[in-house]
DRENVEX-130339 format. One record per residue: x, y, z of N, C-alpha, C in turn; residue in three letters. Coordinates in steps of 0.05 Angstrom, whole numbers. Each point is the difference from the previous one (the first is absolute). Layout:
<rs>
[r [X Y Z] [X Y Z] [X Y Z] 'ALA']
...
</rs>
This chain:
<rs>
[r [-238 -263 -217] [24 7 -15] [9 28 9] 'MET']
[r [27 3 2] [10 27 6] [22 6 -20] 'GLU']
[r [4 26 -5] [20 10 -19] [24 11 15] 'LEU']
[r [23 -9 -8] [25 8 15] [10 27 -8] 'ASP']
[r [0 6 -26] [11 26 -10] [-21 14 -17] 'GLU']
[r [-20 12 13] [-23 12 -14] [9 24 -17] 'LYS']
[r [23 12 6] [8 23 -16] [4 -6 -29] 'LYS']
[r [6 -25 -7] [4 -8 -28] [-26 -2 -16] 'TYR']
[r [-23 1 14] [-25 0 -14] [-3 24 -19] 'LEU']
[r [14 22 6] [-2 23 -17] [11 -6 -28] 'TYR']
[r [17 -20 -3] [11 -7 -26] [-22 -11 -19] 'LEU']
[r [-23 -7 11] [-22 -9 -17] [-10 22 -19] 'LEU']
[r [6 25 7] [-7 22 -18] [16 -1 -26] 'PHE']
[r [21 -16 -1] [15 -4 -25] [-16 -14 -21] 'LEU']
[r [-19 -18 9] [-15 -16 -19] [-17 17 -19] 'LEU']
[r [-16 19 10] [-16 17 -19] [19 17 -18] 'PRO']
[r [23 7 10] [19 16 -16] [10 -17 -23] 'ILE']
[r [6 -26 5] [9 -18 -21] [-22 -4 -21] 'VAL']
[r [-25 -2 9] [-23 -3 -18] [-2 24 -18] 'VAL']
[r [2 24 12] [-2 25 -16] [22 2 -20] 'CYS']
[r [25 -8 7] [22 0 -19] [-5 -19 -23] 'VAL']
[r [-11 -24 7] [-6 -20 -21] [-22 11 -19] 'PHE']
[r [-21 11 11] [-21 11 -17] [10 22 -18] 'LEU']
[r [17 18 11] [11 22 -16] [18 -11 -22] 'PHE']
[r [15 -21 6] [18 -12 -20] [-17 -13 -23] 'THR']
[r [-22 -13 7] [-17 -12 -20] [-13 21 -18] 'MET']
[r [-8 22 13] [-12 22 -15] [21 13 -19] 'TYR']
[r [24 3 10] [22 12 -16] [6 -18 -24] 'TRP']
[r [2 -27 5] [5 -18 -23] [-22 1 -20] 'LYS']
[r [-25 1 9] [-23 1 -18] [1 25 -17] 'ARG']
[r [7 22 13] [2 25 -14] [21 0 -22] 'ARG']
[r [24 -12 7] [22 -1 -19] [-7 -19 -23] 'LYS']
[r [-16 -21 5] [-9 -18 -21] [-18 15 -20] 'GLN']
[r [-17 17 11] [-18 15 -18] [16 19 -17] 'ARG']
[r [22 12 12] [17 18 -16] [15 -15 -22] 'GLU']
[r [6 -26 6] [15 -16 -19] [-17 -8 -24] 'PHE']
[r [-25 -6 5] [-18 -9 -21] [-26 -10 10] 'GLY']
[r [-15 -14 -17] [-25 -11 8] [4 -22 21] 'ASP']
[r [-18 0 21] [3 -20 21] [-2 -28 -10] 'ILE']
[r [-19 -6 -18] [-3 -26 -10] [24 -9 -16] 'GLU']
[r [12 19 -14] [24 -7 -15] [23 -6 18] 'MET']
[r [2 15 23] [21 -5 19] [-3 -28 13] 'VAL']
[r [-25 -8 5] [-5 -27 11] [9 -22 -19] 'LYS']
[r [-5 5 -26] [8 -20 -20] [30 -2 -2] 'ARG']
[r [14 22 4] [29 0 -1] [13 -15 24] 'LEU']
[r [-15 -1 22] [10 -14 24] [-22 -20 10] 'SER']
[r [-4 -22 -16] [-22 -18 6] [3 -16 26] 'PRO']
[r [26 -2 10] [5 -16 24] [-3 16 26] 'GLU']
[r [-4 26 -3] [-2 17 24] [-27 -5 14] 'LYS']
[r [1 -5 26] [-24 -7 15] [-11 25 15] 'SER']
[r [-27 1 0] [-13 21 16] [-2 -8 29] 'VAL']
[r [-2 -26 5] [-4 -11 27] [26 0 16] 'PHE']
[r [23 -7 -12] [25 -4 14] [9 25 16] 'LYS']
[r [0 25 -12] [9 23 16] [-17 4 25] 'PRO']
[r [-26 -6 -1] [-17 3 23] [7 -21 21] 'VAL']
[r [5 -25 -10] [8 -22 18] [26 7 14] 'LEU']
[r [19 11 -15] [26 6 12] [-2 21 22] 'LYS']
[r [-17 21 -5] [-2 21 20] [-15 -11 25] 'ILE']
[r [-19 -18 -4] [-14 -12 23] [19 -17 17] 'VAL']
[r [17 -15 -14] [20 -17 14] [20 18 16] 'VAL']
[r [8 22 -13] [19 19 13] [-13 13 25] 'LEU']
[r [-26 7 -3] [-14 13 23] [-3 -20 23] 'LEU']
[r [-6 -25 -6] [-2 -21 21] [27 -4 13] 'LEU']
[r [21 0 -16] [27 -4 12] [7 23 18] 'ALA']
[r [-5 25 -8] [5 23 17] [-16 -1 26] 'LEU']
[r [-26 -7 -3] [-17 -2 24] [10 -21 19] 'ALA']
[r [9 -23 -10] [11 -21 18] [26 9 13] 'CYS']
[r [17 14 -15] [25 11 12] [-6 19 23] 'LEU']
[r [-20 18 -4] [-7 19 20] [-11 -14 25] 'ILE']
[r [-18 -19 -5] [-12 -15 23] [22 -15 15] 'ILE']
[r [20 -10 -15] [22 -14 13] [16 19 17] 'GLY']
[r [4 25 -9] [14 20 17] [-16 7 25] 'LEU']
[r [-27 0 -2] [-17 5 23] [3 -22 21] 'VAL']
[r [6 -24 -10] [4 -23 17] [-25 -7 17] 'ASN']
[r [-21 -10 -14] [-24 -9 15] [6 -24 18] 'PRO']
[r [-12 0 24] [5 -22 18] [-27 -13 7] 'LYS']
[r [0 -26 2] [-25 -15 6] [4 -17 25] 'ILE']
[r [-19 1 18] [2 -16 24] [-7 -29 -8] 'GLY']
[r [20 -17 3] [-4 -28 -9] [-6 -19 23] 'THR']
[r [7 7 24] [-5 -18 22] [-2 16 26] 'LYS']
[r [-11 -12 20] [-3 12 26] [18 -15 20] 'MET']
[r [14 15 17] [17 -13 19] [-2 14 27] 'GLU']
[r [5 -15 21] [-1 11 27] [27 12 8] 'THR']
[r [-1 25 8] [24 14 8] [-1 5 30] 'VAL']
[r [19 -10 14] [2 3 29] [22 21 6] 'LYS']
[r [-7 19 17] [19 21 7] [6 0 30] 'ARG']
[r [26 3 5] [8 2 28] [14 26 5] 'GLU']
[r [-6 13 22] [13 25 7] [-10 11 26] 'GLY']
[r [4 25 4] [-9 14 25] [-16 25 -8] 'ILE']
[r [-13 11 19] [-14 25 -4] [18 23 10] 'ASP']
[r [4 20 -17] [17 23 8] [-16 25 -3] 'ILE']
[r [1 17 20] [-12 27 -2] [22 21 3] 'VAL']
[r [1 18 -19] [18 22 1] [-14 25 11] 'PHE']
[r [10 9 23] [-12 24 12] [20 23 -5] 'ALA']
[r [-9 19 -17] [18 21 -9] [-8 27 13] 'VAL']
[r [19 12 13] [-5 27 13] [-2 21 -22] 'ASP']
[r [-23 14 -1] [-5 21 -20] [-4 27 14] 'VAL']
[r [11 3 24] [-2 26 14] [18 20 -14] 'SER']
[r [-4 26 6] [15 21 -13] [30 -2 5] 'LYS']
[r [7 -11 23] [29 -3 5] [14 -18 -20] 'SER']
[r [-16 -17 -14] [11 -18 -20] [6 15 -26] 'MET']
[r [-7 26 -2] [7 16 -23] [28 11 2] 'LEU']
[r [13 -3 24] [27 9 4] [19 -12 -21] 'ALA']
[r [19 15 -9] [18 -9 -21] [28 -5 10] 'GLU']
[r [2 -9 25] [27 -7 11] [9 -26 -12] 'ASP']
[r [-18 -16 -12] [7 -22 -17] [-13 5 -28] 'VAL']
[r [15 -6 -20] [-10 6 -28] [-19 -22 -10] 'ALA']
[r [-20 8 -15] [-9 27 -6] [-16 13 23] 'PRO']
[r [-12 -17 16] [-13 8 25] [-5 -25 17] 'SER']
[r [-7 3 25] [-5 -24 17] [-23 -17 -11] 'ARG']
[r [-21 14 -9] [-24 -15 -10] [7 -14 -26] 'LEU']
[r [13 14 -18] [8 -13 -26] [19 -23 5] 'ASP']
[r [18 3 19] [18 -22 6] [-15 -24 12] 'LYS']
[r [-20 6 16] [-17 -22 11] [-14 -15 -22] 'SER']
[r [-11 15 -20] [-14 -13 -22] [19 -17 -16] 'LYS']
[r [25 10 -4] [20 -16 -15] [6 -26 15] 'GLN']
[r [3 2 26] [6 -24 16] [-22 -21 -2] 'LEU']
[r [-25 9 3] [-23 -18 -1] [-1 -13 -28] 'VAL']
[r [4 16 -21] [-2 -10 -27] [22 -21 -5] 'SER']
[r [24 5 10] [22 -19 -4] [-5 -26 16] 'GLN']
[r [-11 3 24] [-7 -24 16] [-21 -17 -15] 'ILE']
[r [-20 13 -11] [-21 -14 -15] [12 -15 -23] 'ILE']
[r [20 12 -13] [13 -13 -24] [13 -26 7] 'ASN']
[r [9 -3 25] [14 -25 7] [-19 -21 13] 'GLN']
[r [-25 7 3] [-19 -19 11] [-8 -21 -20] 'LEU']
[r [-10 -23 10] [-8 -22 -18] [-30 -2 -1] 'GLY']
[r [-11 -16 18] [-29 -5 0] [-14 11 25] 'SER']
[r [14 19 14] [-12 12 24] [-22 19 -7] 'ASP']
[r [-19 4 18] [-21 20 -3] [8 25 15] 'ARG']
[r [-7 23 -11] [8 26 12] [-24 19 3] 'ILE']
[r [2 17 20] [-19 22 4] [15 25 7] 'GLY']
[r [-13 23 -2] [13 26 5] [-17 17 19] 'ILE']
[r [13 12 20] [-13 18 18] [16 27 -1] 'VAL']
[r [-15 22 -1] [13 26 2] [-8 12 27] 'ALA']
[r [19 14 13] [-7 11 26] [16 26 4] 'TYR']
[r [-13 17 16] [13 25 10] [-11 3 29] 'ALA']
[r [-18 20 4] [-13 2 26] [-21 -22 4] 'GLY']
[r [-9 -12 -22] [-18 -23 1] [8 -18 -23] 'SER']
[r [-11 -24 0] [7 -20 -21] [-22 -3 -20] 'ALA']
[r [7 -7 -25] [-19 -2 -21] [7 -25 -17] 'PHE']
[r [-20 -18 -4] [6 -24 -16] [1 7 -30] 'PRO']
[r [23 -3 -12] [3 6 -28] [-7 -24 -18] 'VAL']
[r [9 -23 8] [-5 -24 -16] [-3 -25 18] 'LEU']
[r [-22 -15 -2] [-2 -25 15] [20 -21 -10] 'PRO']
[r [3 -21 15] [19 -21 -7] [-7 -12 -27] 'VAL']
[r [19 0 -19] [-4 -9 -27] [25 -13 -11] 'THR']
[r [-3 -15 -21] [24 -11 -13] [6 14 -26] 'SER']
[r [-15 22 -6] [5 16 -24] [21 21 5] 'ASP']
[r [25 -5 -6] [21 18 6] [-1 26 -17] 'TYR']
[r [-9 -2 -25] [-1 24 -17] [-20 20 11] 'SER']
[r [-23 -9 11] [-19 18 12] [11 12 25] 'VAL']
[r [15 -16 16] [12 10 24] [20 23 -6] 'ALA']
[r [16 -3 -21] [19 21 -7] [-14 25 -10] 'LYS']
[r [-23 -3 -13] [-15 23 -10] [-10 16 24] 'MET']
[r [-12 -14 20] [-10 14 24] [23 12 15] 'PHE']
[r [23 -14 1] [23 10 15] [9 27 -10] 'LEU']
[r [2 3 -27] [9 25 -12] [-19 23 5] 'GLN']
[r [-25 -5 5] [-20 21 4] [-1 11 28] 'SER']
[r [17 -11 18] [-1 7 28] [13 27 5] 'MET']
[r [-14 19 14] [10 26 6] [-10 8 28] 'THR']
[r [12 21 13] [-10 9 26] [-29 9 -1] 'PRO']
[r [-10 8 -23] [-27 10 -2] [-21 -21 4] 'ASP']
[r [7 -26 -3] [-20 -21 2] [-8 -6 29] 'MET']
[r [15 11 20] [-8 -3 28] [-4 28 11] 'VAL']
[r [-24 5 9] [-7 27 9] [14 8 26] 'SER']
[r [3 -19 18] [12 5 26] [30 -3 -1] 'SER']
[r [14 22 5] [29 0 -2] [13 -9 27] 'GLN']
[r [26 -4 -1] [15 -11 22] [9 -28 -7] 'GLY']
[r [9 -16 18] [8 -27 -6] [-10 -18 23] 'THR']
[r [-19 -17 -7] [-12 -18 20] [7 -29 -8] 'SER']
[r [22 -10 11] [9 -26 -6] [-19 -22 10] 'LEU']
[r [-13 6 23] [-19 -20 12] [-24 -4 -19] 'ASP']
[r [-9 22 -12] [-23 -2 -19] [7 -18 -23] 'GLU']
[r [25 3 -10] [9 -15 -23] [1 -30 7] 'ALA']
[r [10 -6 24] [2 -28 8] [-27 -13 4] 'ILE']
[r [-18 14 13] [-27 -11 6] [-16 -4 -26] 'LEU']
[r [2 19 -19] [-15 -3 -25] [12 -23 -16] 'LEU']
[r [26 -3 0] [13 -22 -14] [-10 -27 11] 'SER']
[r [-3 -1 26] [-10 -25 12] [-28 -7 -10] 'ALA']
[r [-17 21 -4] [-27 -5 -10] [1 -9 -29] 'LYS']
[r [19 10 -16] [2 -8 -28] [8 -29 -2] 'ILE']
[r [18 -9 18] [8 -28 0] [-23 -18 7] 'PHE']
[r [-16 8 19] [-22 -16 9] [9 -18 23] 'GLY']
[r [-15 0 22] [7 -16 23] [-1 -30 -4] 'GLU']
[r [-18 -9 -18] [-4 -29 -4] [19 -11 -21] 'LYS']
[r [14 17 -14] [19 -10 -20] [22 -16 12] 'SER']
[r [5 -24 -12] [21 -18 9] [27 4 -15] 'LYS']
[r [-1 19 -19] [24 6 -15] [20 16 16] 'THR']
[r [26 -5 -3] [20 16 14] [-3 29 -8] 'SER']
[r [3 18 20] [-5 28 -4] [25 17 5] 'LYS']
[r [7 17 -19] [23 18 3] [-9 28 -6] 'LEU']
[r [6 18 19] [-5 29 -4] [27 13 -4] 'LEU']
[r [3 13 -23] [24 16 -6] [-8 29 3] 'ILE']
[r [9 13 21] [-8 27 7] [23 19 -7] 'LEU']
[r [-6 19 -17] [20 19 -10] [-6 28 10] 'ILE']
[r [19 12 13] [-5 26 13] [26 14 7] 'SER']
[r [-2 26 7] [23 14 11] [0 -2 30] 'ASP']
[r [-20 -14 11] [0 -5 29] [-10 22 18] 'GLY']
[r [-8 23 -12] [-10 22 17] [-28 -6 8] 'GLU']
[r [-3 -15 22] [-27 -9 9] [-12 21 18] 'ASP']
[r [-24 10 -7] [-14 20 15] [-21 -13 19] 'HIS']
[r [-1 -26 0] [-18 -14 18] [16 -15 22] 'SER']
[r [-14 -12 19] [13 -13 22] [-6 -30 2] 'GLU']
[r [-15 -9 -19] [-9 -28 2] [13 -19 -19] 'GLY']
[r [23 7 -12] [13 -17 -20] [10 -26 12] 'ALA']
[r [12 2 24] [11 -24 13] [-23 -20 7] 'ALA']
[r [-22 11 11] [-23 -17 7] [-12 -13 -24] 'ALA']
[r [-1 16 -22] [-12 -11 -25] [18 -22 -11] 'ALA']
[r [27 3 3] [18 -20 -10] [-3 -26 16] 'ALA']
[r [-4 3 26] [-3 -24 18] [-26 -14 -7] 'GLU']
[r [-21 15 -7] [-25 -12 -8] [3 -15 -27] 'GLU']
[r [16 12 -17] [5 -13 -26] [15 -26 4] 'ALA']
[r [18 0 19] [16 -25 5] [-19 -22 10] 'ASN']
[r [-20 7 15] [-20 -20 10] [-16 -12 -24] 'LYS']
[r [-3 16 -21] [-15 -9 -23] [18 -16 -20] 'LEU']
[r [25 -4 7] [18 -14 -17] [13 16 -22] 'GLY']
[r [-2 27 3] [13 17 -20] [30 4 6] 'MET']
[r [15 2 -21] [28 7 2] [4 27 -12] 'ARG']
[r [14 18 13] [3 28 -10] [30 5 -6] 'ILE']
[r [4 9 -24] [27 10 -8] [-4 30 -6] 'ILE']
[r [16 16 14] [-1 29 -4] [24 9 -17] 'THR']
[r [-6 19 -17] [21 11 -18] [1 30 5] 'VAL']
[r [23 10 9] [4 28 5] [9 16 -24] 'GLY']
[r [-15 21 -7] [7 16 -23] [5 29 9] 'VAL']
[r [23 11 -6] [7 27 8] [28 0 12] 'GLY']
[r [8 22 11] [27 2 13] [-3 11 28] 'THR']
[r [18 -7 17] [0 11 28] [6 29 0] 'GLU']
[r [14 10 -20] [6 28 -2] [-26 16 -6] 'LYS']
[r [-17 -13 -16] [-26 11 -6] [-1 18 -24] 'GLY']
[r [-23 11 -5] [-4 18 -23] [-25 16 3] 'GLY']
[r [-2 21 -17] [-25 16 0] [-21 -13 -16] 'THR']
[r [-25 9 3] [-23 -11 -14] [-9 20 -21] 'ILE']
[r [7 -4 -26] [-8 19 -21] [-30 -2 -6] 'PRO']
[r [-12 24 -4] [-28 1 -7] [-1 10 -29] 'LEU']
[r [-10 -17 -18] [0 6 -28] [-28 1 -12] 'LYS']
[r [-3 15 -21] [-25 1 -16] [8 -5 -29] 'GLU']
[r [-12 -22 -11] [6 -8 -28] [30 -3 -4] 'ASN']
[r [14 -10 20] [29 -5 -3] [17 24 6] 'GLY']
[r [-12 23 6] [15 25 4] [2 5 30] 'VAL']
[r [24 4 11] [4 5 29] [-12 27 8] 'LEU']
[r [-18 0 19] [-12 25 10] [12 9 27] 'LYS']
[r [3 -20 18] [11 7 26] [8 -26 14] 'SER']
[r [7 2 26] [7 -23 16] [-19 -1 24] 'TYR']
[r [-6 -24 10] [-18 -4 22] [11 14 25] 'GLN']
[r [-17 15 13] [8 15 24] [-17 -9 24] 'LYS']
[r [11 4 24] [-15 -7 24] [-17 24 9] 'ASP']
[r [-13 -3 23] [-17 21 10] [15 26 6] 'GLN']
[r [25 -2 5] [16 24 6] [12 12 -25] 'ASP']
[r [-6 -11 -23] [10 11 -25] [28 -10 -7] 'GLY']
[r [10 -20 15] [26 -11 -6] [-2 -23 -20] 'GLN']
[r [20 -1 -17] [0 -22 -20] [3 -27 14] 'THR']
[r [-17 -19 -7] [1 -26 13] [22 -17 -12] 'VAL']
[r [16 -13 18] [20 -19 -8] [-9 -27 9] 'ILE']
[r [-5 -18 -19] [-9 -27 6] [23 -20 -1] 'THR']
[r [2 -17 20] [23 -18 2] [-10 -29 2] 'LYS']
[r [17 -18 -10] [-6 -29 2] [3 -9 29] 'LEU']
[r [-21 -13 10] [0 -11 27] [1 -31 -2] 'ASN']
[r [24 -10 1] [3 -29 -4] [-8 -16 25] 'GLN']
[r [2 13 23] [-6 -15 25] [-29 -9 2] 'GLU']
[r [-18 18 -8] [-29 -8 1] [-6 -23 -19] 'SER']
[r [13 0 -23] [-4 -21 -20] [12 -26 10] 'LEU']
[r [23 1 13] [13 -24 10] [-17 -12 23] 'LYS']
[r [-12 17 16] [-17 -9 22] [-24 -15 -10] 'ALA']
[r [-12 10 -21] [-24 -13 -12] [8 -28 -11] 'ILE']
[r [23 -1 -14] [9 -25 -12] [5 -22 21] 'ALA']
[r [13 9 22] [7 -19 22] [-24 -12 14] 'LYS']
[r [-23 14 -1] [-24 -8 14] [-13 -25 -13] 'ALA']
[r [8 -7 -24] [-12 -23 -13] [21 -22 -4] 'THR']
[r [-8 -24 1] [18 -23 -3] [10 -1 -29] 'LYS']
[r [27 0 -3] [12 -1 -27] [0 26 -14] 'GLY']
[r [-8 22 14] [0 26 -13] [29 12 -2] 'GLY']
[r [3 22 -13] [26 12 -3] [-1 27 -12] 'GLY']
[r [22 14 2] [2 27 -11] [23 1 -20] 'TYR']
[r [-4 16 -22] [21 4 -20] [-1 29 -9] 'VAL']
[r [23 12 -3] [1 28 -9] [-4 1 -30] 'TYR']
[r [-17 18 -10] [-8 0 -28] [18 16 -18] 'GLY']
[r [24 8 10] [18 16 -17] [10 -15 -24] 'GLY']
[r [5 -26 3] [10 -16 -22] [-22 -20 -10] 'SER']
[r [-9 3 -24] [-21 -17 -11] [10 -29 0] 'THR']
[r [25 -4 -7] [12 -27 -2] [-1 -14 27] 'LYS']
[r [7 15 22] [0 -12 26] [-28 -6 10] 'GLU']
[r [-19 17 -7] [-28 -5 8] [-11 -25 -14] 'VAL']
[r [6 -3 -26] [-10 -23 -15] [13 -26 11] 'LEU']
[r [25 1 6] [14 -23 11] [-12 -8 27] 'GLU']
[r [-5 20 17] [-12 -5 26] [-28 -12 -2] 'TYR']
[r [-16 11 -17] [-28 -10 -4] [1 -28 -12] 'ILE']
[r [18 -5 -18] [3 -27 -13] [6 -21 21] 'LYS']
[r [20 6 18] [7 -18 21] [-23 -5 19] 'ASN']
[r [-15 21 6] [-22 -2 18] [-22 -18 -12] 'ALA']
[r [-6 3 -26] [-20 -16 -13] [8 -29 -1] 'LEU']
[r [25 -6 -3] [10 -27 0] [-5 -15 27] 'ASN']
[r [-2 16 21] [-3 -12 27] [-29 0 9] 'ASN']
[r [-19 7 -18] [-28 0 7] [-13 -24 -14] 'ILE']
[r [-16 -14 15] [-14 -24 -11] [-20 8 -21] 'GLN']
[r [1 -13 -23] [-19 5 -21] [-25 -17 4] 'LYS']
[r [-23 11 -9] [-25 -13 3] [-14 -3 -27] 'THR']
[r [-13 -23 -5] [-15 -2 -24] [-27 14 3] 'GLU']
[r [-3 23 -14] [-24 16 5] [-18 3 -25] 'PHE']
[r [8 -13 -22] [-17 3 -23] [3 -24 -18] 'GLU']
[r [-22 -10 -11] [0 -22 -19] [-20 8 -22] 'SER']
[r [11 8 -23] [-16 12 -21] [0 -17 -26] 'THR']
[r [-24 -2 -12] [-1 -12 -26] [5 21 -21] 'GLN']
[r [20 -4 -17] [6 21 -20] [7 -13 -26] 'MET']
[r [-6 14 -22] [5 -11 -27] [30 3 -6] 'ALA']
[r [10 -21 -12] [28 1 -10] [-1 8 -29] 'ASP']
[r [4 26 -6] [-2 10 -27] [25 -7 -16] 'PHE']
[r [-5 -10 -24] [22 -7 -18] [0 17 -25] 'GLN']
[r [23 8 -9] [2 17 -24] [-7 -15 -25] 'SER']
[r [-14 13 -18] [-9 -12 -25] [13 14 -25] 'GLN']
[r [19 18 5] [11 16 -22] [12 -18 -22] 'PHE']
[r [12 -23 8] [15 -16 -20] [-18 -10 -22] 'GLN']
[r [-26 -5 6] [-18 -10 -21] [-5 22 -21] 'TRP']
[r [-4 24 9] [-6 22 -18] [25 7 -17] 'PHE']
[r [23 1 13] [25 6 -15] [5 -22 -21] 'ILE']
[r [-4 -25 9] [5 -22 -19] [-19 1 -24] 'GLY']
[r [-26 5 5] [-20 2 -21] [6 24 -19] 'PHE']
[r [10 22 12] [7 23 -16] [23 -6 -19] 'ALA']
[r [20 -14 9] [23 -7 -18] [-9 -20 -21] 'PHE']
[r [-19 -18 7] [-10 -19 -20] [-15 15 -22] 'LEU']
[r [-16 20 7] [-14 16 -20] [19 15 -17] 'LEU']
[r [21 12 12] [19 14 -16] [15 -18 -19] 'LEU']
[r [5 -25 9] [14 -20 -17] [-18 -7 -24] 'PHE']
[r [-26 -4 5] [-19 -6 -21] [-2 23 -20] 'LEU']
[r [1 25 11] [-2 23 -17] [21 1 -22] 'ASP']
[r [24 -11 6] [22 0 -19] [-8 -16 -25] 'ILE']
[r [-16 -22 4] [-7 -17 -22] [-26 7 -14] 'PHE']
[r [-13 21 11] [-25 9 -13] [7 20 -22] 'LEU']
[r [1 -10 -25] [6 18 -22] [-26 13 -10] 'LEU']
[r [3 22 -14] [-24 15 -8] [-11 -11 -26] 'GLU']
[r [11 -21 -11] [-12 -12 -24] [-22 -19 8] 'ARG']
[r [-16 -8 -19] [-23 -17 5] [8 -28 7] 'LYS']
[r [-15 -12 18] [3 -29 7] [-19 -16 -18] 'THR']
[r [10 -21 -11] [-16 -15 -20] [-27 -8 10] 'ASN']
[r [-2 -12 24] [-26 -10 9] [-20 23 6] 'TRP']
[r [11 22 10] [-17 24 4] [-8 12 -27] 'ILE']
[r [18 -2 -18] [-6 11 -27] [-23 -15 -13] 'LYS']
[r [-1 -27 5] [-22 -16 -11] [-26 7 13] 'GLU']
[r [0 8 25] [-25 7 14] [-12 26 -11] 'LEU']
[r [17 17 -11] [-9 26 -12] [-16 16 19] 'ASN']
[r [11 3 25] [-14 15 22] [-6 29 -7] 'LEU']
[r [18 12 -15] [-3 29 -6] [-9 5 -28] 'PHE']
[r [-12 -21 -13] [-10 4 -27] [21 10 -19] 'ASN']
[r [24 -11 3] [22 9 -16] [-1 -13 -28] 'GLU']
[r [-15 -23 -3] [-2 -12 -27] [-23 12 -15] 'LYS']
[r [5 9 -22] [-20 13 -17] [-9 -20 -21] 'LYS']
</rs>
């Protein structure tokens, strides 16, 4: 069993409060009866008043409230098992986290824009599996191929330049590591979406792309940044301290290099390049590319089909409340004959 809205369980604290209010009311009535006169005399003046009925009414009310709260929680029970077959492709997002991606020539920054693009692409996926690679001067596996999109987004947002010790931009390292994540023996269609400003500090990107093509990988590159370029702000706790400088003390201007990204994309069959300035255009491009890639059945899972049970609790609660209307506080004849509370003297 699983609970859909656990937050409503806190309403169960209302039950002891209702009990306390009931006990206080009974105490107050008893006290007022003593002030009025002798208790035995008061009982004789109201012979039809039941001692049992008020307790029964509060029990019915408590059960009704408990059922209403459980109904709000919406318990679900797995009633059957069914086979779920999924078709899709394996996608690895290789995100450039080098310091040049901190440039703010695109808002809010190249790296944040890259994260937004990846997140939006994930939102439009169906049953595909995804993995994430971070790279700068070297590549780092952030997340292996998985179908858990929420976990992927969590890891995506935690990516910073600090997670890769070696700075620079090594596109070949990103491609080769992505190939390892896919796995050479995997028969599933493979797509690498490589996001970068294209400032490659290595020389083996083209060779790595050709090797990826032999493995059946398709590479789509996404360029983030502007050709005009921008400075690289260095911040501490969100406060700007300075800008990145070169060995001669000159402020570094980092620019988008679209040519290197286009060359990598062309090296693989069905690959392509898209400029990341417009999120809408990127999503449309990726969507069209996914439609042209053959889907593979890669998972067959037995899973429980959980069904909501709230209607039973809500229905029983209303039934109890309906019965409560007809529960009067005077004695019932057959209970009166049983003399459960020694009321007959």
